[in-house]
DRENLO-48539 format. One record per atom (N, C-alpha, C): residue in one letter; y, z, x. Coordinates in steps of 0.1 Angstrom, whole numbers, plus 5000, padded with zeros to 4 digits. Layout:
! residues N
aYZX ...
***
This chain:
! residues 236
m199224694408 m198124674401 m197624524397 k197324444402 k196824324400 k195924294392 r195524234383 r194424174371 r194524024364 i193623944369 i193823844357 i193023904342 l193523814333 l193023864318 l192923754310 l191823654307 l191523584300 l191423634285 l191923584275 l191423614260 l191123464257 f189623454256 f189523344250 f188423324238 a188723184230 a187423134220 a186823074227 g186823024237 g185822944248 g186122964263 l185622934274 l185823024287 l184623004296 t184822924307 t183622934318 t184222914334 f183422974344 f183323044354 f182622974364 l183422934377 l182722884384 l183022954397 f182022924411 f182222984422 f181922934435 s182522964445 s181722904456 s180322924458 c179622834465 c178222824468 c178122914478 e178722974482 e178623114494 e179023254485 l178723224470 l179223314465 l178323384465 e178923544463 e177323634457 e177923734450 i176823704442 i177423814427 i175923874422 n175824034417 n175724114415 n175924174405 r174724184394 r175124184375 r175224334379 d176324354370 d175624524361 d175824664372 i177224654379 i176724704392 i177724854381 t177624964391 t178425094396 t178625164402 s179725114411 s180425134421 s181325124421 e182325164428 e184125264426 e184525144421 y184325064423 y185424954416 y185624964402 l184924954391 l184325054381 l184825114377 i186225154383 i186925264380 i188125204378 d188525284361 d190225214359 d191225184366 g191125004376 g192625034384 g193525094376 i193525024362 i195225054356 i196025224357 q194925324353 q194325454352 q195425564366 n193925464377 n194025514390 n195025514405 g195225374395 g195925284408 g194725294422 t194225254424 t193525294431 t193025084434 l192624984423 l192724874424 l194124814424 d193624664433 d195124564432 d194624454425 q195624404418 q195224254407 q195124124417 i194424074414 i193723944422 i194423824414 v194723814402 v194823674397 v196223734391 q197523694388 q198923744386 q198423744365 d198923774358 d198623854342 d198723704339 q197523654327 q197523524325 q197123534311 i197023494304 i196823504290 i196523334280 v195323334280 v194823194273 v194023234261 r194423204251 r193423234240 r193122974234 l192223014228 l192222874223 l192022904208 k192822924202 k193422864187 k192522944178 g190723014182 g190023014171 g188922864171 k189122834181 k188122694175 k187422674192 p186222624194 p185822644206 p186122554214 g185622584227 g186222524232 g185622564250 v186722504261 v186322484276 v188122594284 t187822624289 t188822734300 t188722744314 e189322674321 e188722694339 e190422734344 v189922814349 v190622864364 v190922934378 s191622834388 s191022824394 s191922974404 i191123014412 i192223134421 i193023024430 e193322944437 e194322884439 e195722844434 s194822834422 s196522814408 s197122994404 t196923004412 t197223194405 t198223234414 g198123144434 g198923174440 g198623304444 i197923364445 i197223514453 i196523434464 d197023504474 d196123484487 d194623584490 l193823514487 l192823624489 l192623674504 w193323614512 w193123694527 w193023834529 f194523874520 f195024014518 f193624144510 y192524084508 y191724184497 y190824184503 e189924304506 e188724304508 e187724184500 k186224144509 k185624074504 k185424074493 c184924184487 c184124204468 c185524234462 f185024154450 f185624214438 f185324264424 v185324284414 v184824304406 v184924174390 l183824124383 l184124054374 l183924124365 y184824094354 y185024234341 y184624114328 v183724124315 v183723954308 v183224124291 a183624094286 a183824144276 a184324074259 t183724104254 t183824004239 t184524104223 g184824064214 g185424164209 g184524244204 t185224324196 t183824464192 t183424494176 t183824404167 t183724384158 t183124244152 k182624234145 k181924124135 k183023954137 a184123964134 a184423864135 a185223874148 t185123874159 t186123904171 t184623854182 t183323914178 t182723894187 t182123764190 v182023724201 v181623594204 v179623604206 s179023484202 s177923524201 s177123414209 s178223314213 s177823154222 s178523174230 a178323194247 a179423094252 a178323164268 i179323024279 i178523024289 i179523054300 i179523104311 i180923194323 i179923164339 k180723094344 k180323034355 k180923024367 l180623044380 l181523094394 l181123004403 d181922884404 d181422784415 d180222734406 s180122714395 s178622684393 s177422774394 l177322884394 l176723014394 l177023044382 e175522974374 e176023074359 e175623224362 v177123254354 v176723474354 v176423504340 l176923454333 l176423474316 l175523314309 n174823384301 n174623244299 n174723264278 t174723204266 t173823184257 t173323344247 s172023344257 s171223424254 s171923554257 d172723604265 d173423724265 d174323794259 f175123674256 f176123714244 f175423754233 s174023694230 s173423694210 s172623844211 k173123854225 k172424054226 k173724144222 n175024094220 n175724194215 n176324284224 n175824294237 n176124404246 n177424464250 g178524364247 g179724404242 g180524414261 q180624484264 q180924464281 q179624424291 y180424314302 y179424324314 y180624354330 s179524394341 s180524334350 s179924314365 f180224234367 f179724224386 f180624194393 e179524264405 e180624244417 e180624104425 v181624044429 v181223944436 v181923934445 c181423854459 c181423884472 c182023714476 n183123704485 n183223564489 n183823434483 l184623554475 l185223414465 l186323364478 t186323214472 t187423164485 t188823134473 q189523064479 q191723004473 q190522884464 t189322824465 t189422654454 t188222774444 s187722854442 s186422914434 s187722874427 k186822844417 k186922884402 k186322944383 l186522994381 l186123044367 l186522974355 t185122964349 t184922834342 t184122964330 v185322864317 v184123014309 v184522864291 e183122854292 e182622774275 e182622884263 v183222884258 v182922984245 v182822894228 r181822934217 r181022854207 r181422954196 g182123024201 g182323114185 g183223094178 e182923204165 e183923194155 e185023184156 p186023094151 p187123134148 p187923224149 g188823294161 g188923484152 g188223564165 s187123464174 s186523584186 s186823514196 y186523634209 y187223584217 y186423694226 v186423624241 v186423694247 v187423774259 n187523864264 n188323914277 n187423854292 v188323804301 v188123844312 v189423884323 w188323964334 w189524004343 w188624044355 i189624034367 i189324024380 i189824104386 d189324304388 d190024334397 d189524324414 g190424344427 g189824344437 g191124444446 k190524494458 k191124574464 k191924544475 k192824564480 k193924574490 k193124604500 s193024534514 s192024554527 s193124624533 a193324754538 a194024794549 a193924794560 s193124694563 s192624634579 s194024484582 r194424444567 r194824354566 r196224364564 g197924254568 g198924254562 g199924254569 t200824224570 t201724094575 t203124184580 f203524074590 f205024164598 f206124044596 t207524104600 t208624014596 t209223974614 d209323904618 d209723864631 d211123894631 e211923994634 e213123964630 e214123874636 r213823774645 r214523714651 r214423594646 d213723544631 d213923454630 d213623414616 m213223614606 m212623644600 m211423564592 k210523474604 k209423434598 k208423544596 v207623544585 v206223594586 v204923614593 y204523704597 y203323664600 y201723754594 k200723714594 k199723814594 k199223854600 w198823954603 w198224044609 w197124134608 v195924154616 v194524214615 v194224324626 k193024424616 k192924514629 k191524514628 i191324494642 i189824464644 i189524584654 g188524724653 g188624834657 g189624864656 n190124944666 n191625024665 n192324964668 q192324814674 q193524734681 q194124604667 t195224594665 t196124484657 t196024334664 w195924284658 w196024134663 w196824054654 m197823984659 m197923844651 m197323754645 a197523744634 a196623654627 a196723464626 e197723464632 e198523334631 e198823294646 n199123174647 n199923104659 n201423164663 l202023204665 l203123194674 l204023104670 a204623094662 a206023004657 a207623034664 y207723104676 y209023154674 y209323024688 l210422984680 l211622884684 l212422864688 p213322924702 p214222934699 p215022794705 a214522694714 a215022554719 a213322474711 v213322324715 v212622264715 v212722144723 f211622094731 f212221944742 f211321844740 p211421754742 p210121624741 p209021654752 p207421634751 p207021614756 p206921594774 e207621544772 e207621474786 e209121574801 d209921604790 d210821774792 d210421844797 n209221884813 n208421994816 n209122024829 s208622184829 s209422264842 s208822344847 f208122384866 f207522484865 f208722594872 t210022594864 t211022744870 t211522764853 d211622654844 d212722714829 d211422704823 p211822854809 p211122824794 p211622664790 r210822654786 r210122504772 r209422604765 y209622504751 y209022484742 y209022414733 y207322334730 y207522234721 y206022234714 v206622144700 v205622104690 v205321994687 y204022034689 y202721904693 y203721734685 d203521634693 d203621524689 d205321534681 y206221574683 y207721624683 y207921574693 n209421444694 n210021394702 n211021404705 g211621474696 g213321514694 g213221674703 a214921704700 a215821814705 a215621894687 d215821864681 d216721894670 d215422064662 i215622184666 i215022254660 i214722284647 e215622234637 e215022274621 e214822054618 q214522034626 q213521924621 q212121944627 a212221984643 a210922034645 a210422094634 k211022164629 k210722334620 k209922254605 q210322214604 q210222084591 q208721984595 t208121974606 t206921914608 t205821994600 e204821864599 e203021964594 e203022044607 n202922034617 n202122044630 n202622184633 y203822214631 y205322294634 y203822434621 k204322354612 k204022474598 k202222514602 n201522374606 n199822504606 n199622524619 w200222494630 w199822484640 w200722634652 g201922594645 g203022694651 g203822624665 v204022714678 v204822644687 v204022684703 l204022554710 l203122524722 l204522584736 y204322724744 y204922734749 y203922704765 n205822674775 n205222604792 n204822824797 a204122804808 a204322934811 a205323034816 i206122984818 i207523004823 i208023084807 a208023064793 a208423074785 a207723184781 a206523144782 a205123264777 a205623414782 t205723394797 t205123504808 t206623584809 q207523484808 q209023554811 q210223514797 g210223464788 g210423434778 g210723534768 n210523624768 n210323744760 n209823614743 v208923584744 v208923484733 v207823554722 c207223684724 c206023784711 c207223904707 p207023844693 p208423944686 p206924114690 d207924224688 d208324344690 d206724404679 
***
C-alpha cells in the first residue's frame, strides 16, 4: 500500500500540460486503499508541516523515486483540510503542473474533502500547494495509484539484470533493450562466423568498463547475426 501524505500549513500542486483532471469523482479509486488493499502507493510516505505559518510546498514525482511506469495511467488526488475551526484552512491554492485544481474560493466553502481523478502524470510532474491559513491550520494531500497488471519486471539470472516487461494483448514483451554482455569487442572486430557483442561507441574489450558507459545503460548491447541467432543471448 503506497500513498503520499502531505500535512500543510501551506501547499501548491503542479502537473504536466498533458494532464487530465476530473473533479469530485466517484470511481473505484475512492475505496479506502489502506482498508481493503486494492490501491498501491504512488509516492513514498512523506509528511510536510509548515509550522503554523503561510507558505508554499512543492513535491515532484521524480523526487520520490517511484516509477510511474508500473502504475495504471490514472490516479486519485485527495485534498482534505482540518475539521475544526482552528485547523481548517480557508485560503489555499493547489496546482498540478500549473493546472489549478483548487483555489481560495473552494476552500472558503469549507467542504472538507475533495477528490480528483488525475491521468497522465509524468516523472517530472509537480504537486504544488500554497496555503495562507492561520497557525495550526493544515491541509492533508495524498495520491493513490493502482499497480498495473500488464506491467512488471523479471530478472535475467545470468547477470541478475532486471528488465521491465509489458503485456500487449495476450503476448508478453520485454519493454527494454537487451543488455546481456558475455564479452565485448571493438567495432572493427567483426565476424560472420563467430558471435560478437558491442556497446555503441565503446572501443575496448573490458566488460565492466563497457557496462559503465552511458550508451550501455541507456541502450543495451548490439549483437551480430551469429550472436543474435545462435549465441543464446535471449533470457528464458
